[in-house]
N, C-alpha and C positions, 0 to 999 in steps of 0.2 A: 464657252467659259463660263467656270462653276467660280463665280463671283463671291458667292457667301463663303466656300471653302478658302478661298484664297485671302479674305479679308480676317479670318479666321486663323489662319495658319499664320500670316504674317504679322497682323496687329493683333488680334485676341490674345494669342500664345504669350505672347511678349509683353502685355499690359498685366496680363493676369497677375503675376507677382506683386504688383502694385496694387489690387485690390478691384480690378476692373474685370466688369463679367459681361457678357453679350446678353444686353437685357430686353432686345427688341430687332427684330429681324423684317424685313417687307421687300417689296421688288425696288427699293429705291434707297432703302436708309440701313447700315447697320450703328446701334446705338450700345455703347458701351458704358455700364453706370458703377458708380462706386457711391455705395452710402452707409453712413456712420448717423446714427441716431437721425434728426432731421435734417442733415446738410446732404444734399446729391451734387456729385462733381458728374459729368458726362463729357464722353468723348464719341462725336459723331462723324461716320464716315457717308456720304449722300451721292448716290449717283445723280448727279443735277441735272443731266442729260442723257442722251443715250450714248455719249461718248464723252463725258467732262464728270468727274468727281470734284468733292470737295471736304475736306476737313474743319471740324470747329469744334470747340471746347466753350462748354457752359456749365454754369452750376444755378443752385435755387436762394443763393445767397442775396440779400437785397440790393439792388442798385447797380447790379452788374449784366451788361451786355452780353450775345454772344460774341467770341474772338475765333475768327477764321485762321486757318494755318498759313495764309499769304501774310498776316502780320508780321510773321520770323522770317519770312525770306529775305537772304543775305543777297549783296552784289555778287552778281554771276551764277544766282540760283533759279529757278522757275518764279515767275512772279505770278502766275494766276491770269482769269482774265476780269472783266468787272464783275461778274459774281463771285470771286475768290475761288473758281473751280479752276481745275486742271485739265486739258485734254488727254485723250490719249487715243490710238489708232488701233491698236491689236492687243493680245493677251500680256504681251511681252511689256509692252507701254505701262500697261493697268498694274502689273507686277511692280515696275519700277516707281511709280508712282506710289503704290501703298508702302515701298523701301522707305519711298524720302518721309512718307508722312509718318512713318514710325521714326525716324531721325527729328524730325519736327517733335513728335512728343514726348520723348527724352531728353532732348537736348533741352526744348522751352515750354513743352505742353504740360508738365506736370508742376513745374514753378509756376505757370500763370493760374493753373486751377487753385493752387495754393492761396494765391493772393486774390482771387475771385473768391473763394470761400468765407472772406470776413467782409460783412455788410457795409456798404460807404458810409451809412449814418447809424446812428441811433436811436433817430427820430422817425421813427417807420412804423408802420401795421406789423405785429407781431402774432405768431400763434396764438399768443395768450389773449390778446385783445380782440383779434378775430373772434375767438370760442368765445369771450365774455361779451362782444356785440350778438353773437348769433344766439346765444341763450337767453339774452335778456331784451333784444330788442324792442318788446313791446312795453315794457317796463319804461325804456329808455326813451323810446318813441312819447310816450304819455307823458314822462316827467318834464322833458325838454320843450315839448311845444307848449306846456304850462311855464314853463321858464322865461320864453321867448314869447310869450303872449300870441301864439298860432292856434285859432281856431277852425272849425270847418270849412267857414267863409272865406279862409288865406287861401289863394290862389297857389299855383306851383310856381310862380314868378316871383311871387312875394317871399314865398317860404327860401329860395335859393338867394333871392338878394338878404334876406334877414341871415345866410349861412354865410354868405361873402362879407357881411359888414362885421360880423363876428371875427372871422379870420382876419380881417384888415386892423377892426381896432385892437386885436391881443398880437402883431406883431411884434417881437421884441422880449415876449415873454415867456419864461421858462417853459418846457415842452411838457413837465412834469403837473405845473399848474393849470394847464388848459387841456391835457389829454383826456380827462372825465367827461368834458364838454365837446371836445372835438369827436369822439365816439358816440355820443348823445344825438350831435347833429348828424352823424351819418345813421343812425337810427331813425331819423326823421326824414331825412332825403331818401333813406332806403324805403319808408312805409310810403311815400308819394309816387316811387318807381313801383313797387308791388301794387300799389292801387290802380295804375293806370295801364298795366300790363295783365293783371288778373295773375299774377305769378305768384312767388314766395322767397322767404330765404332759403338759401340750401347751404350746407358744408361740404366743401372738397376736401376731404382726408388727405388726397394726393397733395396738394399743395397747401393744406392749413389755412383756408381763405374761408370768408364768409361772403357768400354771394346773393345778389338779387338777382332769378333768372323767370323769364317767361316761362309758359308751358308749350312752346311751339317743337314741332318735331325736332328741329335744330335750334336749339334753343341760344337767346341774345342773354348774356351775363354781364353783370356789373359789380364794381364793388365800391360803393360810397366809402368805405371807411381810408381806402388807398386814394382816392381822388381827394378826400379832404383833408387827410393829413398831409399829403402831398403838396395841396395848393398851400396850407397853412407855413410847411415848411420852405416852400423854396418862394412864397411871396410872388405868386405869379399872376394874380387876380383875376386867372379864369376858371374861378368854379363853377361858375354861372354857365358857361358856354359848356363846360365838359357835364355838368349834370343835364342840361337841356339837350346834349345831344342823343345820350342815355334815355331820357323822357321821350323824345321821338322815336329812338329805335324800338323802343319797349312798347309802344303805345300802341293798344289793342286797334286791330284794324277790322 
C-alpha cells in the first residue's frame, strides 16, 4: 500500500488550493502546513498504529490545544477509539478513512483552524517579549536582583518564593503595569536554571521562544517567561513547584 501517495492524492491535492502544502513526511506522519507571517496552521494525518490513523488540527496561536477529527463526528458516523484514531483492515478501508477525513476537513476543519488562530488571551508571552528577554537577560537579571534584594547567598528556594510573593501581591493589577517586572523575574529565574544546569539561553526561531537549555545530547528546555506569566495570569499559586520541577530536571549530575 503506497500510503504517502494515497494521502497526497486524496488529502493533499484537495487542500492545496486552501494554502496547505505537505511539509513533513515520515513513516508515521503526513503534515500539511499553511503559514502566513508568524501564524502556522497544521493538518496532520498520523499512522497511530499499524492499522489505525487519526486526523488532527493545530495552530501555534497561544492557548489552543490540538483538536482531533473525532471532535466533529456526528451521530451515525465513526467515533474512533480512545486515542481518537480510526482502524482500517485493508487498502480500501484506508482510502475510505482518508475520504472521510477530507470531508471533516472541509466541513469543519478549516473553520476550526480559523478559530484556533486567535490567541485565547493577550496576557501572554509574545515574540517581542521573548526576544526582549533573550537579548537583555543579563541586564534584567542584575537589575531585578537588586530590586528584590537577591544576592549571592540567596538560595534558589528563596528566589522562587520571592517570585511567588510578587505574583500573589500584584494580582488584580493591569498586565502592562507589571509586565516589565514579570520579564525581569523570568530573567532571574532563568539565571538560576542556567547556573544549576551549566546551560545557556537559546533562541528558537521556529517558535519564537526564548528557552533555558542544558547542554545534554538531548537537551531539556524550560521557558521561565511562559511559567511566570501563566502563573500570574491564572493565579495558580504553583510557580514554585513549576520552577523547582525544572530546577531538578536541569540540575547537573
